[in-house]
N, C-alpha and C positions, 0 to 999 in steps of 0.2 A: 492524382486529384489533386495535391496542393503544390503551386509554384515553390521555388525557391522561400525566389520572395518571404512568401508567407512563411515558411518551415522558422527562417532563418531571425524574423521578427517576431513569433511566435515565442520562439526561446528567448527573447530576451527580454517580452514585454510578457509574460505568462505570470500569471497574478489571482493567488488564491488564498484566502484568508488570512490580506493584508491589512485589513482593518482591526483585527482584533483588541492592537491595541487604541482605537477610535474607541473604543466603549468604553476603557478603563481614564479616557484623555474626559470622555464628559459623564464621568461614575458622580461630578458633584452639581451636575445643571438639575434643576427642579424639570424643566420642560422635556418632549422628548425629542427626539434627534428626529428630523426634517428630511425624508427620501422624495425627491421626484422623480418618481418612470414616465420620461418621453418616447414618446417612439408615435409606430403606426397602427395598422390593428392589430396586432400581434401584440401589441403590448395593451390594447383598450377590449379587450377581450373577446373576439370576432368569432375565432371558435366551440368556445364552450356556451355552454345555456345559458352563466348567470352570471354575466362580465363582473358584478361589484364582489363574488363570494368566489368564482372559479376563475378567474383571470390571473397575469402573473403575477402584475405588483399584489391581488385582492390575498393570493398565497404567500407573496413575499409579510406582506403582515401578519400575516399567523405564524410564518416560522422566525422569523425576527421578534414579534411580544409590545408587548408596552413599552419598553423601553423608545419604541419606533415610532411615528408617524409616515404613513407609505401613503399618498397622495397617485390616482393615474391621469397622467398627461396625455394617454394613448389618443392620436385621432385616425381614424378610416383613411388609407390611402394617400398617406403625408409624404413628402419626398424630404432626403438633406439637403439634396441639389437647390438653393437658392430660386433657379428658373427650371426647373422638374414643375410637371404639370400640374402637382398640391403639394405647391413648400411647408412644409410643419413652419418655417422661418413665420404666416401669411392668418397662422390661427391663433382660437384665442385663445388654446393652451399653452403656444409659446410665449403671449405675454400671464398667462395666468403663473404658469410656473416659478419663472422671473421671481412675482412683484409677490411670491409667498415665501420668497428670498429660505430655499432649504437648509438644511450645512451636507444632504448628499444627492449630486444630482444621476441619476443611472437615463444612456443614450443609447437608446435601438432606434437605427433607423437606414435607411438605404437597401431594403427588398425593395420597395417600389420599383425606384433612381435602376432599376437593373431590366426594368420595362422598355425599350427598341428605342419608341420616341424620345425619350430622357435620356437613355443611356449616348446611344450613339448621335446628341446633341450636343450634351454639355457633364457627356464623365468624366472628363477634361479637368472638367471642377468639382471634382466628389473633393478631392482631396482639401484646395483652401476650401471649400467652405461647414467639410467637416472640422479643422480648423478653426473655421469662425464660428462655429454653433457651442465649440467647447470651450472656448475665448471669451464670450456672449457670457453662461454658465460664470464662469469663474470668474471677471469679472462685475459678479453683482456684491451688493455691501455685504452678505456672512458671508463671502469665499469658502464655495462649498467644493467639497471632494469630486471631482466628474473624472466615472468610469464610463467607458465605452463599452458597450455591447458588441460582438461581432455578429454578424447579424444570424440569426437562425438557418438549419440547414433547406432548401427549398426541392421538392419532391416531382419528378418532374422538370419539362420543358422549357411550358406555352402557361402554366396555367394563372387566370387574370394578365397573361399578359407577362408574366415575372420568369425569367429568365436564369436558369439554373447555374446553366452554365458560366453565364454574366456573378451572377455573385462570386460563388468557386473560387475563379481567373480571373475577379479584374475587382468586385466587389469591398472582399474577404482582406488581399491584398491591400488594397488601398488604405483601408478603416487602419488597419496595420500603423503602413509607411506613416500616416494624418498622427497616430496616438505616439510612434518616438519620434517625428520631429518635432511634438508640443516641449514647450521647456518650464519647469519639470515635466518629462516622458509622459504620457497619462494613464494609466492603469485598463489591461481589459481584458474583457472578463469571454471565459471560451465558452458563447451557447453555441456558433457556427457545431465546436466539433465535440461540447457535449447531446446536441441534438441530432446528430451523423445514424445510421441503422435504428430511427426511430417511425420508418414508415406509420407505422400503428400508430400514433400522438401525432399523426399528421392527418385527417380520414380527407384534404382538400388541396394537398399538397404544402399546402403556405401554411397554414393556422393549425395552431394548437388544440387538441381537443384538452379539457382538463388533467390529463393523467403529462402533455406535452405543458403545457400550463406548469403542474409542476415542477416539471424538468428543470425549468427557465429557472423558476422564483428561484428551486433548490442550486444553484447553478450561481446564481446573483449572491445570495445569501451565503455561499459562502465566502464569495469576495471583502463584503460589504459586512456582514454581521459579526458581532462575538462568535467565540469559538466557544461552539456545541459542547456541556459535560459528556462524561462518560458514566455510566451508568451503573454505581459503586457494583464490587464485586462485576464486574464480564470480562470474559476471559475476551485478552487480542486476536481478531480473526485475519490473522496479515497468512495469508495463501494459505485460509483457510479452502475447501469447495463444495460443489453439492449439488447432482443430480434427481432426480426426478421423473416418479412415470411419466408424466405425459407434460409440456410446456407450450406458450399462448408466444408462438415465433420469438421476439425482441425480447418478449418476458419472460428468458431461462434463468434456471435454478439459481446460478450464481447473481444476481439480483440483488436476492434476501440479503444477501452477504455482503453489500459493496460501501455500507455506511451512507444512502442516501433514500431517506422515507420516501421521497417522489421516483422511483422506482421500482418494479416489483416482482414477483414468481408471480405465475400464474398459470392453472391448468390448461385455460384455454377450451374447456370443456365441464357441462354439467359436474358436481359430486356426485362420485359412484365408489360403493365399497370397492377395498384396494388398494386405492391413490397412494404410492408411498411421495415422502421428499426425506431424502438423507446427506448429511452432512458432516464428511468427511476431516477431522479435526488436524490430520495429518502427524499424529503421536496423541499419545495418551491425554485425560487432561482429567483436573479434579475438579467437578462441579455438584451442584447442586437443585437450578433450573435450569429453566428450557422460556423463551419468551418466543410466542409470535404473535408479530407485532403487526394489524394491521391500518394502526392510525385511522383514517378518515378520510381516503379514499377508497380506499376496498374494506370499506365496515364492515357487509352483505357477505363480502368471501371468506369467512371463518369458518375452523370446518365444524363440524356437523356433527359428526363422533370421531374423535380419533384415542386410535395407543402409539405408547412413546417405547422403542426397544434401541438397547445399549448394544456395541457387541466392539471388538479389538482388531478381529478380519476382516468384516465386512462378510462377512458370511455365513456365522452362527450369530442369532439376536437373543435363541433364547425369549423366554417368557415375556412380555409384558413388563413394566417396570413402573409406570402411571396409564391414567388409562380417563375421560372425561368428557366434556362437553366446551363446543368453540365458544367466546364470548367477541362480542363483534367488534371492539375495538385492538385486543389482545387479551390472547388467551396466553397464562403463564401458567407454565405443568411445574408442579413443589414433588421433587423425585426426594432423597435418603442420598446423602452425599456420596456418587458413586464415580470411577472411574474409565474411562470408554475413551477408545480414539472415533467408534464411529455414533450418530444421534442415527434413525427412524423415525419421523413420524409418521401413522399410519390412518390416516381415514377412515372410519368404518359406515358411519352416512350416505345416506343421497338426498339428494335437494335438486334444485334447477340452478342455484348458484354458483359461478365459476368457484373455488383455493383460489383463495392466494396467500403469499407473506409477501408485504413490503420489510422488513428489517427481522432478522435471524439471530438471537443473542442467548447466549449462554451464561451463564451467569455461576460463579462460588461464593452463599450467604451467608454466615456468618450471625448477622447481630450485630458482628464486635464495632465503636466509635474506633478501634483503633484500625492507624494507617499498618500495611499491608508489609512484611521483612521486604525491603527491598533490596535483590542478585543484583542489583544495579553492577556493574567493573567499565574502570576504564582506560583508556584511549593511550588519552592526550590531557593531561590540564595547562602544561607548560610555566610550572613550578618551577623546574629548573633553567628553564632558559634554553633547553637544548630541543634535540627530536623533531626539527623542521630546515624547509631548505625552500629556493624560491625556483618552480616551475618558469619555462621561458616567457618571457614579457612580464616580469612581477620583479619587486626586491620584497624581501620579510624582514622582522627585527621581534624580538620581544620586547618588550615593551611592560614599562612600572608601570603606567601613570595612568591604564583605565585598561583596568579586569574586570567579567562577571563577578557575582555574587560568590563570596565567601574563599578567594583567591590574592592577590599578589601579581599577580602577572595574566600578560593573555598573546597573544602574535598579532601583529601591525600587518598586516598584506597591501602594496601599494601598488595597484594597476593602472602601468603607464598610458597604453590603449586600447579603445574598445576591441574588440572581440569576441570569437566564439570560441571558449576555452578549450576545447576538445578534453585531450582526459591527461594534457600536462601543458597546456599553456596559463596564461592570468591567474595565476595559482598558489595556494600554499600547499606544500610535500609532507603531511606529519608523517610519525611515526610513532610505535606504541612508548611508553616511558622509563615501563618494566624490558624496552629492547628487544627480537623475538618478532613477536607476532600476539596476535591476541586471539582467544577462544570464544566465539559467537554463538555459536549453537546454545541453543538455550533461548536465547534472550531472541525480543521481538523489534526492538528499536535503537539506527543509531543518533540521538542526541546529541546537539553543541548549540552553542552560541553564537550570534555571531551579534555589528555592529555596524554602522554604516552612514556616513555624509547625506546620502543621499535616501533611502526608504523603497519602500518598492523594487529591492530587486529579488527578484529568484536565485537558487544557487546553484552549480553543477556541483554532483559529487562526485570523484572515481574513487573506487576499491578496489584494490590488489590483494591477491593473497601470495605467499611465497612461493608457490611457483610460474609468478608474474600474468596468471588471467587478470582478466579486470571488467566489473564490470562501471560503468557510467551514467548522470539523469538528473535531470530535474527537478528539484523540491517541488511541492506545489504551495511550499508557507512561504514568504518576503518576512525581506528586512522590514524595519521598523525605524525611519527616520531619527538618528543619534538613540536606540533604546537600545539596548543588549532583548535580543528575539530570541526564546528557543525554536529551536527549528528539528523537528524529529522525522525522521526519514523511517517507515518501516521495511526493515528485511525478506519480509516477504516478498516486497518487488526485485531484490536482489539476487541474479541469479547468474547461473555461468562460474563463480569460486569457489574455495574452499573456506566455506566460511569458519573451519575450525580455525583456521591459520592466513588470519589477515596482518600487513606486515607495511602497511600502507593505505594512509582515506586519503585522498587532495583535494582542499576546498578555492573551487576556479567560478570566479564575475564574467560578467561580459564587460558591466558598464566600467568606461575610466573612472579611476578616483580612488581613495584610502579606505580600509574596513579593519574590521577587529575580530578575530575572532578567536574562541575561549573554550574551552571546556568539553570532549568527546572524552563519551563515552556510552556504553551498550546498553539496554537497560530490560527487564522484562515484561516492563507494563507504563504505560504514559504516565500515571502518578511516579514510579517510582524519580525519587528527588536526585541532588546530583553526588555521587560516592565522596564517602569521607576525608579531606584532602587529607586523613594518616592510615588513608587504607596503603593495606600494602599487598603481593598480590599471594593468595595461599602458598604454603609450605606444601607442594605434593609429595602425594604418600604413595605415586602412579610406582607402575615395576612391570618391565617386559617381560612378557614370555616371549611373541617372535615379531624380529620387523625386518627379516629376512635377507641383510644387510649382506651376508658371508654367501647367498646363491646358494643357502643350499636347508636343512631341516623340515621337510617334506616331501612330498610322496603324493599317489594319484590315490586316487577309492576307487575301487572299479565303473567304466564308464567314463569315464574324464582321463584327460593327460593335464601335463602340468611342468611348469616348465618357471627359473628365474628369470624377470625379465628387467633388463637397464633400460630399458624405453619409458616405462611408464611408473613411475613412483609418486608417493602418495608426499604431504609436504616434511624436507628436513634432512630425506632420505635418496636413495641411488638406485636403489632398487627394490623392483614387487617381484608377489608369484602369481603368472597369468594362469589360471585354472578353464580349461577350452570343453564344454559340456555336449558331448556326440548326441545324445537322443534328450528329449522331454520325457522325463520320469520322477517319482517320489522320488528323492533323494538316500531316506531315510533314517539305517545310521552309517553305512559308507559308501551308496554309491553316487553317483555326480559329486563329486569332493573332492578337496584338498585337506589330505592330514597332516594335521601342525603339530611340531614338537618344539618344544623351549630351546631357544636358545642357547642355557649355559647347560645343557641336558638336563638327565633326571625330570623333576618335575617340578612345580610350580608349588610353594607354598599362596592360595589366594583367602587363607579367613585374616578380620579386618576389613576388605577389600568389598568394594559395595557394585562394581559394574566391569563388565567386560568390556572395553571397548574394541574396532576393526573397520579397518576403513576398509570401504569397496566400493569399484568399478565396472559399468557396462556399456554395451554397444545397446542397451533397449531402456532400463529403467521400469522402474516398475515394481523391480522381483525385493521380495520376502526374502529369507535368507533360511535355511536349513544350519542350523548349529548343535555337533555334537560333542559331549566333552567328556572325556575319560582322564576316571584315575589310577593310581598305580595298580590295582586291583581290578584294572578292565571293567568296575562298576559304571553303565556311561548316564544321561542323561541327553536329551536331545530334546529340540524343542523350533519354529519359528519366532523370527524377531516379528516382533509389530511396524517396526522401520523399516521401509522399500531405499533401493536404490536409488539413482538418479542418472538419467540418463549421459554417458563421457563425462562425470565428473563425476572424481571422489570426492565419498559420501561417508561422513561419521555416523554409525551404530552403536548403540548403547543396550547389551542386554544386562535385567540385572539379576547378579546372583540371586538375592531372595526368591526367583520362582525357581533355580537350581536343587534341585532334590535329587538325594538317591545315591549322593559321590562323595568323597572324600574331598573335600575342597583345600583339604593343606597341602595334600597331591595328589597336582593336576596335567597331568604327564602326555597329553596329546587331547588338539581343540581340532575339530573336521567342521570345516566353511563348504553345505553343498547347492546346488542352485533345482528346477526342476526344469527350467525351461534351457533347450538346447543356446549354444551360443556360446561370446567370448567375457569374461572376466579378473579382474582384476584385482586382491586381495592384500592387505598391507599392513603393518603394525599392529598386533593383536598384543593388550595390555590390558593388567589388571589398573581399575583407578579405582578413591570411597568417593571419589564428590563427582557430578558432570566437566564440574570447572578443571581438575585436573590436566593439566596437558598431557601433551605426549610424552614420556621419563626421556633424559638427554643423551640420544649418539655414542 
């Protein structure tokens, strides 16, 4: 659907939350920041019942709050084209918006330009007219920051004469072209992308209803407004998934976890007893509060009566740990401090309203005013003046003249020619300051700081593991001109690599120029500060059980075959063990398994250790593992892990030894790894550790 120009310029121009600094720049101002919303009928609010409260500018005012004043200068039917059938240039709103001398102008024009009589006659003038309108507003005495909305998606070929194909294949690429050709480049807001797959919110194919207008408003807010505060004690939801007993088309369960109050999950039908909503937090979490936020857009869709259940396997729920009646705008469920992986809310009432959740939050609230203990770990702070090299098309150097707070040095990246960074170009390649690789499992964010002389640049990040598997993508946050800016990349979006062994991070930029990069670290929460500069890597007390490098130390349980495998090994080694399960069934303590003995012979003393760690890879994914541990007196313990395998990816599994009872942990002579499902599995690197941060022992 998108043309190459659209894809390339989108990567170049993507701007989200780039004015976080703008709010701080204006803290001293007594008057609110003035935002002029310039546009056509979509801006005016033609698709909502009350434009004064439900149009996108009205919703934007609510989201931005008292520090901003948003005025709606939308005029129905108008075009960007000066010689279209109804040019915005000729309207009173054009004059009024200019005379107001706004601080920010958001332009959303182009939908009516797609009409055949406009586009066929004057489409070639669209780029020039767009640049001229941007320049007009930039030249106002207030010198506002001008943003260009990529026009909302159009559903249907010729609603009101508006052409969807012209919109996607010609108007949007030309909007990107116009923005990129301005000096400096105009930040674009990706309303077109944000409104795709949302036909439910565009009932006449063109004009958004109140929910569609809310999506546009939220998309704009992310670019022009200050960063939204994170509720105290809220758990990071990166990687979480949700399911439900029923959904209303695009209003799927994941919408309750997407950090946007403009989207929601909805049942799509009247409430009946037995409806349920389940969240998988992808690991055991400790919490004491769950909030089902309906905000004001779904205020009547709260659960009539609910029960809340917890589980570690998604199957066994036990009895309800909380119950009650829902509240109109937000249902807050308090419970005793609990640890679980899955949360299920069951609706047990009945009534005509749908059940909707705009935001599903899980919190650990202890009433303390003390900040949480940071578990952040360094990747590289550049204080040694080493640990980096240049990608193609770039030069890099240690720089003592510009450093982020707390340190004395950063790295200076000079990009000589603009172009797509890909995975290796226009970039600085950064390695861990402690050497080797860094284990980022258990962390939620990669944080780093960037400063440049242009601002409004997103960053291409490439992450490489010890097996040279790579992930790369653009950040959603942007740099701020001549100011150190913190960029946070959710690790939940990083897939296809082994996060337990990250050996290199590459920071790349599209535009030519000079950039400064500093202080890369992994963190468990957005509130975690930069680690102490004196922080030393923890001394690991981990001990091997078996790393399979000798090609021995294992045998097959019933219903399985095993073999040393040199073709697939976890980071750092050369061999693993291949387990083939021929028929599905419960492994119990001896079936469908590989039986593993210590590489040093005899038994291993695991007293003083907290975890059994190992790595597994399979071709299916989403398999939990049956672990059996045998001591020297042949006493056994067995149980299922709570974590699951990830398809075709080495995955670290940690089994808390506190849950292992009835055996002598000072004399563990055998560990059996079993699987229920038929298939091929690879197992590697079993070791005992006292902390989740303990790396694999030295080979």
